[in-house]
Backbone and ligand atoms as CSV (ligand in chain L), in Angstrom:
chain,resi,resn,atom,element,x,y,z
A,1,MET,N,N,112.583,58.766,78.359
A,1,MET,CA,C,111.741,57.768,79.047
A,1,MET,C,C,110.445,57.559,78.273
A,2,PRO,N,N,109.802,56.423,78.480
A,2,PRO,CA,C,108.512,56.178,77.816
A,2,PRO,C,C,107.490,57.204,78.290
A,3,HIS,N,N,106.596,57.571,77.405
A,3,HIS,CA,C,105.513,58.448,77.842
A,3,HIS,C,C,104.287,58.267,76.960
A,4,ILE,N,N,103.151,58.597,77.567
A,4,ILE,CA,C,101.874,58.521,76.866
A,4,ILE,C,C,101.748,59.737,75.946
A,5,ILE,N,N,101.335,59.487,74.702
A,5,ILE,CA,C,101.063,60.576,73.767
A,5,ILE,C,C,99.595,60.517,73.376
A,6,HIS,N,N,98.908,61.638,73.573
A,6,HIS,CA,C,97.496,61.721,73.186
A,6,HIS,C,C,97.383,62.148,71.735
A,7,LEU,N,N,96.475,61.563,71.003
A,7,LEU,CA,C,96.298,61.811,69.569
A,7,LEU,C,C,95.046,62.660,69.347
A,8,PRO,N,N,94.937,63.285,68.165
A,8,PRO,CA,C,93.722,64.045,67.858
A,8,PRO,C,C,92.506,63.121,67.926
A,9,ARG,N,N,91.413,63.704,68.343
A,9,ARG,CA,C,90.227,62.891,68.615
A,9,ARG,C,C,89.005,63.672,68.135
A,10,PHE,N,N,88.293,63.110,67.179
A,10,PHE,CA,C,87.090,63.733,66.654
A,10,PHE,C,C,85.890,62.922,67.107
A,11,GLU,N,N,85.212,63.455,68.108
A,11,GLU,CA,C,84.032,62.749,68.601
A,11,GLU,C,C,82.856,63.095,67.707
A,12,ASP,N,N,82.094,62.091,67.363
A,12,ASP,CA,C,81.023,62.277,66.383
A,12,ASP,C,C,79.922,61.282,66.716
A,13,PRO,N,N,78.668,61.726,66.656
A,13,PRO,CA,C,77.573,60.780,66.927
A,13,PRO,C,C,77.588,59.592,65.972
A,14,ARG,N,N,78.250,59.739,64.805
A,14,ARG,CA,C,78.319,58.627,63.853
A,14,ARG,C,C,79.432,57.650,64.199
A,15,GLY,N,N,80.243,58.022,65.221
A,15,GLY,CA,C,81.409,57.195,65.550
A,15,GLY,C,C,82.631,58.092,65.598
A,16,ASN,N,N,83.591,57.756,66.448
A,16,ASN,CA,C,84.735,58.631,66.686
A,16,ASN,C,C,85.887,58.334,65.731
A,17,LEU,N,N,86.780,59.318,65.596
A,17,LEU,CA,C,87.902,59.174,64.665
A,17,LEU,C,C,89.179,59.704,65.311
A,18,THR,N,N,90.261,58.957,65.147
A,18,THR,CA,C,91.582,59.391,65.618
A,18,THR,C,C,92.592,59.078,64.541
A,19,TYR,N,N,93.649,59.875,64.456
A,19,TYR,CA,C,94.701,59.602,63.466
A,19,TYR,C,C,96.058,59.910,64.077
A,20,VAL,N,N,97.090,59.450,63.391
A,20,VAL,CA,C,98.451,59.717,63.860
A,20,VAL,C,C,99.329,59.994,62.646
A,21,GLU,N,N,100.194,61.027,62.755
A,21,GLU,CA,C,101.110,61.378,61.679
A,21,GLU,C,C,102.545,61.240,62.170
A,22,GLN,N,N,103.370,60.631,61.321
A,22,GLN,CA,C,104.788,60.492,61.664
A,22,GLN,C,C,105.427,61.860,61.797
A,23,GLU,N,N,106.320,61.963,62.760
A,23,GLU,CA,C,107.107,63.183,63.031
A,23,GLU,C,C,106.251,64.364,63.461
A,24,ASN,N,N,104.947,64.186,63.522
A,24,ASN,CA,C,104.079,65.258,63.980
A,24,ASN,C,C,103.565,64.884,65.374
A,25,HIS,N,N,102.833,63.770,65.455
A,25,HIS,CA,C,102.347,63.327,66.762
A,25,HIS,C,C,103.337,62.405,67.445
A,26,ILE,N,N,104.073,61.645,66.648
A,26,ILE,CA,C,105.112,60.778,67.219
A,26,ILE,C,C,106.451,61.194,66.609
A,27,PRO,N,N,107.538,61.055,67.408
A,27,PRO,CA,C,108.803,61.705,67.019
A,27,PRO,C,C,109.666,60.888,66.066
A,28,PHE,N,N,109.068,60.025,65.228
A,28,PHE,CA,C,109.893,59.249,64.296
A,28,PHE,C,C,109.107,58.984,63.022
A,29,LYS,N,N,109.851,58.531,61.984
A,29,LYS,CA,C,109.220,58.120,60.733
A,29,LYS,C,C,108.803,56.666,60.851
A,30,ILE,N,N,107.609,56.373,60.396
A,30,ILE,CA,C,107.071,55.015,60.535
A,30,ILE,C,C,107.575,54.151,59.372
A,31,LYS,N,N,108.318,53.092,59.729
A,31,LYS,CA,C,108.807,52.177,58.695
A,31,LYS,C,C,107.973,50.901,58.643
A,32,ARG,N,N,107.255,50.622,59.744
A,32,ARG,CA,C,106.559,49.336,59.830
A,32,ARG,C,C,105.398,49.471,60.802
A,33,VAL,N,N,104.335,48.751,60.516
A,33,VAL,CA,C,103.201,48.647,61.443
A,33,VAL,C,C,102.909,47.164,61.625
A,34,TYR,N,N,102.806,46.721,62.870
A,34,TYR,CA,C,102.351,45.348,63.099
A,34,TYR,C,C,101.364,45.356,64.248
A,35,TRP,N,N,100.617,44.263,64.389
A,35,TRP,CA,C,99.643,44.222,65.470
A,35,TRP,C,C,99.582,42.831,66.057
A,36,ILE,N,N,99.215,42.798,67.319
A,36,ILE,CA,C,99.133,41.557,68.095
A,36,ILE,C,C,97.678,41.366,68.483
A,37,TYR,N,N,97.147,40.189,68.217
A,37,TYR,CA,C,95.702,39.946,68.382
A,37,TYR,C,C,95.486,38.480,68.712
A,38,ASP,N,N,94.253,38.122,69.050
A,38,ASP,CA,C,93.917,36.731,69.406
A,38,ASP,C,C,94.832,36.218,70.517
A,39,VAL,N,N,95.114,37.070,71.493
A,39,VAL,CA,C,96.006,36.660,72.585
A,39,VAL,C,C,95.194,35.884,73.624
A,40,PRO,N,N,95.547,34.640,73.902
A,40,PRO,CA,C,94.818,33.895,74.925
A,40,PRO,C,C,95.026,34.515,76.307
A,41,GLY,N,N,94.031,34.407,77.147
A,41,GLY,CA,C,94.105,34.978,78.504
A,41,GLY,C,C,95.375,34.551,79.221
A,42,GLY,N,N,95.998,35.500,79.891
A,42,GLY,CA,C,97.159,35.192,80.720
A,42,GLY,C,C,98.482,35.186,79.974
A,43,GLN,N,N,98.445,35.371,78.651
A,43,GLN,CA,C,99.693,35.301,77.883
A,43,GLN,C,C,100.484,36.614,77.953
A,44,THR,N,N,101.792,36.482,77.716
A,44,THR,CA,C,102.708,37.628,77.677
A,44,THR,C,C,103.383,37.656,76.312
A,45,ARG,N,N,103.516,38.857,75.743
A,45,ARG,CA,C,104.229,38.988,74.462
A,45,ARG,C,C,105.317,40.042,74.598
A,46,GLY,N,N,106.289,39.941,73.707
A,46,GLY,CA,C,107.249,41.035,73.538
A,46,GLY,C,C,108.211,41.240,74.680
A,47,GLY,N,N,108.653,40.195,75.348
A,47,GLY,CA,C,109.618,40.346,76.432
A,47,GLY,C,C,111.032,40.440,75.877
A,48,HIS,N,N,111.452,41.665,75.548
A,48,HIS,CA,C,112.790,41.896,75.003
A,48,HIS,C,C,113.012,43.398,74.872
A,49,ALA,N,N,114.225,43.770,74.471
A,49,ALA,CA,C,114.536,45.178,74.187
A,49,ALA,C,C,114.917,45.302,72.720
A,50,PHE,N,N,114.859,46.541,72.227
A,50,PHE,CA,C,115.357,46.842,70.885
A,50,PHE,C,C,116.528,47.807,71.023
A,51,ARG,N,N,117.591,47.547,70.285
A,51,ARG,CA,C,118.746,48.460,70.312
A,51,ARG,C,C,118.395,49.802,69.671
A,52,GLU,N,N,117.761,49.740,68.488
A,52,GLU,CA,C,117.531,50.956,67.692
A,52,GLU,C,C,116.055,51.353,67.604
A,53,GLN,N,N,115.195,50.364,67.556
A,53,GLN,CA,C,113.794,50.638,67.245
A,53,GLN,C,C,113.124,51.549,68.266
A,54,GLN,N,N,112.452,52.587,67.758
A,54,GLN,CA,C,111.526,53.374,68.578
A,54,GLN,C,C,110.137,52.872,68.219
A,55,GLU,N,N,109.221,52.954,69.161
A,55,GLU,CA,C,107.893,52.429,68.855
A,55,GLU,C,C,106.815,53.216,69.577
A,56,PHE,N,N,105.632,53.091,69.009
A,56,PHE,CA,C,104.453,53.723,69.589
A,56,PHE,C,C,103.358,52.664,69.597
A,57,ILE,N,N,102.848,52.356,70.785
A,57,ILE,CA,C,101.944,51.216,70.967
A,57,ILE,C,C,100.558,51.732,71.329
A,58,VAL,N,N,99.545,51.285,70.593
A,58,VAL,CA,C,98.170,51.736,70.810
A,58,VAL,C,C,97.263,50.514,71.021
A,59,ALA,N,N,96.373,50.609,71.984
A,59,ALA,CA,C,95.326,49.586,72.149
A,59,ALA,C,C,94.184,49.964,71.206
A,60,LEU,N,N,94.205,49.416,70.002
A,60,LEU,CA,C,93.154,49.743,69.026
A,60,LEU,C,C,91.811,49.227,69.509
A,61,SER,N,N,91.851,48.117,70.219
A,61,SER,CA,C,90.630,47.534,70.779
A,61,SER,C,C,90.983,46.871,72.095
A,62,GLY,N,N,90.051,46.879,73.042
A,62,GLY,CA,C,90.296,46.228,74.326
A,62,GLY,C,C,91.389,46.921,75.116
A,63,SER,N,N,92.093,46.159,75.919
A,63,SER,CA,C,93.111,46.744,76.797
A,63,SER,C,C,94.215,45.738,77.079
A,64,PHE,N,N,95.364,46.285,77.473
A,64,PHE,CA,C,96.508,45.471,77.911
A,64,PHE,C,C,97.468,46.409,78.624
A,65,ASP,N,N,98.502,45.849,79.216
A,65,ASP,CA,C,99.523,46.645,79.889
A,65,ASP,C,C,100.843,46.536,79.129
A,66,VAL,N,N,101.570,47.639,79.066
A,66,VAL,CA,C,102.952,47.612,78.588
A,66,VAL,C,C,103.832,47.851,79.808
A,67,VAL,N,N,104.746,46.929,80.062
A,67,VAL,CA,C,105.615,47.029,81.226
A,67,VAL,C,C,107.033,47.304,80.724
A,68,VAL,N,N,107.595,48.433,81.153
A,68,VAL,CA,C,108.929,48.840,80.714
A,68,VAL,C,C,109.882,48.719,81.894
A,69,ASN,N,N,111.007,48.038,81.645
A,69,ASN,CA,C,111.998,47.829,82.704
A,69,ASN,C,C,113.315,48.490,82.275
A,70,THR,N,N,113.762,49.469,83.044
A,70,THR,CA,C,114.998,50.197,82.692
A,70,THR,C,C,116.242,49.449,83.167
A,71,GLY,N,N,116.045,48.358,83.871
A,71,GLY,CA,C,117.177,47.687,84.514
A,71,GLY,C,C,117.246,48.078,85.979
A,72,GLU,N,N,116.676,49.248,86.299
A,72,GLU,CA,C,116.643,49.713,87.688
A,72,GLU,C,C,115.231,49.792,88.213
A,73,GLU,N,N,114.291,50.151,87.328
A,73,GLU,CA,C,112.909,50.214,87.790
A,73,GLU,C,C,111.957,49.806,86.680
A,74,GLU,N,N,110.773,49.392,87.122
A,74,GLU,CA,C,109.776,48.898,86.194
A,74,GLU,C,C,108.553,49.810,86.258
A,75,SER,N,N,108.020,50.190,85.086
A,75,SER,CA,C,106.798,50.999,85.041
A,75,SER,C,C,105.763,50.256,84.218
A,76,ARG,N,N,104.520,50.305,84.696
A,76,ARG,CA,C,103.426,49.618,84.017
A,76,ARG,C,C,102.455,50.663,83.477
A,77,TYR,N,N,102.155,50.577,82.179
A,77,TYR,CA,C,101.233,51.515,81.528
A,77,TYR,C,C,100.027,50.725,81.045
A,78,HIS,N,N,98.873,51.085,81.527
A,78,HIS,CA,C,97.638,50.416,81.106
A,78,HIS,C,C,97.072,51.162,79.901
A,79,LEU,N,N,96.962,50.487,78.775
A,79,LEU,CA,C,96.409,51.102,77.568
A,79,LEU,C,C,95.022,50.530,77.322
A,80,ASN,N,N,94.042,51.415,77.209
A,80,ASN,CA,C,92.670,50.909,77.050
A,80,ASN,C,C,91.788,51.788,76.163
A,81,ARG,N,N,92.394,52.800,75.510
A,81,ARG,CA,C,91.629,53.631,74.583
A,81,ARG,C,C,92.453,53.799,73.311
A,82,SER,N,N,91.765,53.984,72.167
A,82,SER,CA,C,92.511,54.028,70.904
A,82,SER,C,C,92.948,55.442,70.536
A,83,TYR,N,N,92.707,56.434,71.397
A,83,TYR,CA,C,93.115,57.804,71.082
A,83,TYR,C,C,94.389,58.236,71.817
A,84,TYR,N,N,95.075,57.282,72.434
A,84,TYR,CA,C,96.419,57.589,72.943
A,84,TYR,C,C,97.264,56.323,72.880
A,85,GLY,N,N,98.552,56.526,73.027
A,85,GLY,CA,C,99.449,55.370,72.994
A,85,GLY,C,C,100.693,55.648,73.793
A,86,LEU,N,N,101.542,54.622,73.879
A,86,LEU,CA,C,102.786,54.743,74.641
A,86,LEU,C,C,103.958,54.819,73.673
A,87,PHE,N,N,104.728,55.894,73.782
A,87,PHE,CA,C,105.981,56.001,73.035
A,87,PHE,C,C,107.080,55.329,73.845
A,88,VAL,N,N,107.792,54.404,73.214
A,88,VAL,CA,C,108.902,53.726,73.899
A,88,VAL,C,C,110.193,54.041,73.132
A,89,PRO,N,N,111.121,54.779,73.759
A,89,PRO,CA,C,112.404,55.080,73.115
A,89,PRO,C,C,113.228,53.801,72.945
A,90,PRO,N,N,114.278,53.861,72.152
A,90,PRO,CA,C,115.079,52.658,71.949
A,90,PRO,C,C,115.822,52.244,73.218
A,91,GLY,N,N,116.228,50.985,73.256
A,91,GLY,CA,C,117.119,50.521,74.318
A,91,GLY,C,C,116.448,50.206,75.629
A,92,LEU,N,N,115.143,49.947,75.597
A,92,LEU,CA,C,114.435,49.625,76.846
A,92,LEU,C,C,113.760,48.255,76.746
A,93,TRP,N,N,113.846,47.507,77.839
A,93,TRP,CA,C,113.193,46.192,77.899
A,93,TRP,C,C,111.701,46.404,78.148
A,94,ARG,N,N,110.872,45.705,77.375
A,94,ARG,CA,C,109.424,45.860,77.607
A,94,ARG,C,C,108.710,44.542,77.304
A,95,HIS,N,N,107.592,44.340,77.987
A,95,HIS,CA,C,106.709,43.249,77.609
A,95,HIS,C,C,105.260,43.714,77.706
A,96,LEU,N,N,104.361,42.970,77.080
A,96,LEU,CA,C,102.927,43.275,77.078
A,96,LEU,C,C,102.210,42.125,77.783
A,97,ASP,N,N,101.312,42.464,78.723
A,97,ASP,CA,C,100.539,41.418,79.391
A,97,ASP,C,C,99.168,41.965,79.785
A,98,ASN,N,N,98.406,41.167,80.504
A,98,ASN,CA,C,97.085,41.592,80.993
A,98,ASN,C,C,96.134,41.926,79.827
A,99,PHE,N,N,96.230,41.162,78.741
A,99,PHE,CA,C,95.376,41.392,77.572
A,99,PHE,C,C,93.925,41.046,77.873
A,100,SER,N,N,93.012,41.937,77.508
A,100,SER,CA,C,91.588,41.623,77.610
A,100,SER,C,C,91.181,40.789,76.394
A,101,THR,N,N,90.016,40.176,76.488
A,101,THR,CA,C,89.490,39.399,75.360
A,101,THR,C,C,89.329,40.311,74.148
A,102,ASN,N,N,89.722,39.829,72.989
A,102,ASN,CA,C,89.576,40.562,71.720
A,102,ASN,C,C,90.382,41.847,71.655
A,103,SER,N,N,91.433,41.964,72.453
A,103,SER,CA,C,92.235,43.185,72.365
A,103,SER,C,C,93.153,43.125,71.147
A,104,VAL,N,N,93.480,44.312,70.642
A,104,VAL,CA,C,94.399,44.442,69.510
A,104,VAL,C,C,95.441,45.487,69.870
A,105,ALA,N,N,96.711,45.072,69.854
A,105,ALA,CA,C,97.819,45.988,70.121
A,105,ALA,C,C,98.455,46.361,68.791
A,106,MET,N,N,98.369,47.642,68.426
A,106,MET,CA,C,99.017,48.098,67.197
A,106,MET,C,C,100.347,48.750,67.565
A,107,VAL,N,N,101.404,48.355,66.858
A,107,VAL,CA,C,102.733,48.903,67.124
A,107,VAL,C,C,103.240,49.606,65.871
A,108,LEU,N,N,103.516,50.908,65.998
A,108,LEU,CA,C,104.159,51.667,64.934
A,108,LEU,C,C,105.648,51.667,65.243
A,109,SER,N,N,106.442,51.282,64.246
A,109,SER,CA,C,107.864,51.088,64.500
A,109,SER,C,C,108.695,51.987,63.595
A,110,SER,N,N,109.826,52.435,64.122
A,110,SER,CA,C,110.731,53.308,63.342
A,110,SER,C,C,111.657,52.506,62.444
A,111,THR,N,N,111.598,51.176,62.533
A,111,THR,CA,C,112.501,50.335,61.730
A,111,THR,C,C,111.715,49.220,61.040
A,112,THR,N,N,112.271,48.711,59.956
A,112,THR,CA,C,111.749,47.462,59.409
A,112,THR,C,C,112.192,46.335,60.329
A,113,TYR,N,N,111.641,45.142,60.118
A,113,TYR,CA,C,111.949,44.028,61.018
A,113,TYR,C,C,113.420,43.652,60.904
A,114,SER,N,N,114.085,43.537,62.037
A,114,SER,CA,C,115.484,43.143,62.062
A,114,SER,C,C,115.725,42.304,63.307
A,115,ALA,N,N,115.967,41.017,63.110
A,115,ALA,CA,C,116.190,40.121,64.258
A,115,ALA,C,C,117.391,40.595,65.073
A,116,GLY,N,N,118.373,41.212,64.383
A,116,GLY,CA,C,119.589,41.661,65.071
A,116,GLY,C,C,119.371,42.836,66.001
A,117,ASP,N,N,118.229,43.499,65.885
A,117,ASP,CA,C,117.941,44.654,66.737
A,117,ASP,C,C,117.412,44.226,68.106
A,118,TYR,N,N,117.051,42.943,68.230
A,118,TYR,CA,C,116.469,42.447,69.488
A,118,TYR,C,C,117.559,42.119,70.511
A,119,ILE,N,N,117.293,42.427,71.762
A,119,ILE,CA,C,118.047,41.847,72.886
A,119,ILE,C,C,117.047,40.996,73.647
A,120,ARG,N,N,117.238,39.684,73.594
A,120,ARG,CA,C,116.241,38.765,74.162
A,120,ARG,C,C,116.660,38.191,75.511
A,121,ASP,N,N,117.913,38.439,75.873
A,121,ASP,CA,C,118.422,37.894,77.132
A,121,ASP,C,C,118.511,39.031,78.151
A,122,PHE,N,N,117.877,38.857,79.311
A,122,PHE,CA,C,117.782,39.969,80.266
A,122,PHE,C,C,119.151,40.346,80.835
A,123,ASP,N,N,120.016,39.354,81.048
A,123,ASP,CA,C,121.360,39.674,81.556
A,123,ASP,C,C,122.157,40.467,80.527
A,124,GLU,N,N,121.992,40.086,79.267
A,124,GLU,CA,C,122.660,40.839,78.188
A,124,GLU,C,C,122.122,42.273,78.163
A,125,TYR,N,N,120.812,42.404,78.398
A,125,TYR,CA,C,120.188,43.733,78.450
A,125,TYR,C,C,120.797,44.578,79.563
A,126,LEU,N,N,120.986,43.980,80.736
A,126,LEU,CA,C,121.551,44.729,81.862
A,126,LEU,C,C,122.968,45.202,81.533
A,127,GLN,N,N,123.744,44.343,80.864
A,127,GLN,CA,C,125.090,44.752,80.431
A,127,GLN,C,C,125.021,45.894,79.425
A,128,PHE,N,N,124.078,45.776,78.485
A,128,PHE,CA,C,123.870,46.814,77.464
A,128,PHE,C,C,123.523,48.146,78.134
A,129,ARG,N,N,122.694,48.120,79.182
A,129,ARG,CA,C,122.266,49.355,79.869
A,129,ARG,C,C,123.429,49.995,80.616
A,130,ARG,N,N,124.361,49.153,81.107
A,130,ARG,CA,C,125.483,49.710,81.893
A,130,ARG,C,C,126.454,50.464,81.007
A,131,LYS,N,N,126.434,50.150,79.696
A,131,LYS,CA,C,127.393,50.798,78.768
A,131,LYS,C,C,127.024,52.249,78.526
L,1,LIG,P1,P,108.517,38.687,68.271
L,1,LIG,O1,O,108.792,40.141,68.106
L,1,LIG,O2,O,109.670,37.810,68.661
L,1,LIG,O3,O,107.309,38.476,69.270
L,1,LIG,P2,P,107.369,38.341,70.871
L,1,LIG,O4,O,108.431,39.277,71.326
L,1,LIG,O5,O,106.006,38.704,71.349
L,1,LIG,O6,O,107.722,36.936,71.166
L,1,LIG,O7,O,107.897,38.164,66.896
L,1,LIG,C1,C,107.395,36.858,66.773
L,1,LIG,C2,C,107.798,36.311,65.416
L,1,LIG,O8,O,107.308,37.123,64.372
L,1,LIG,C3,C,109.308,36.213,65.237
L,1,LIG,O9,O,109.590,34.940,64.707
L,1,LIG,C4,C,109.650,37.249,64.222
L,1,LIG,C5,C,108.348,37.514,63.509
L,1,LIG,N1,N,108.183,38.933,63.158
L,1,LIG,C6,C,108.429,39.352,61.859
L,1,LIG,O10,O,108.824,38.558,60.990
L,1,LIG,N2,N,108.224,40.662,61.542
L,1,LIG,C7,C,107.819,41.565,62.462
L,1,LIG,O11,O,107.631,42.770,62.138
L,1,LIG,C8,C,107.602,41.139,63.814
L,1,LIG,C9,C,107.171,42.106,64.883
L,1,LIG,C10,C,107.788,39.823,64.111
């Protein structure tokens, strides 16, 4: 199941520092990093599932919600600090919403970009989950 992972945090009067290491803090090797930014108020991104991709989502700036739907239940995770993130295992439907002004969502992914890894149709997702 998805879960919040807290990262090392070095508080310093000069400014704080956090880092993340593949296979140490998150349980996969990072193949790709992308980020979502300049999201207009009220918009939703990322409404789909991935067959293979594992991901770790961090609010580098501002805040937003990640909503994960297992097909049976929906969980909402509010991300608003850059020293923790949400690990999402493969095969789960998720979307991002409730973006604050100037928020930045950084996504660490276990795969390179592959259009074939997406499930974009919710009914197809429900069939996939039943298997
Ligand atoms: P997409 O993941 O479909 O965004 P959303 O689920 O929020 O609608 O990505 C939007 C577009 O960006 C899509 O045309 C594919 C492209 N894209 C890449 O080429 N590489 C990437 O790593 C990502 C995440 C997206």
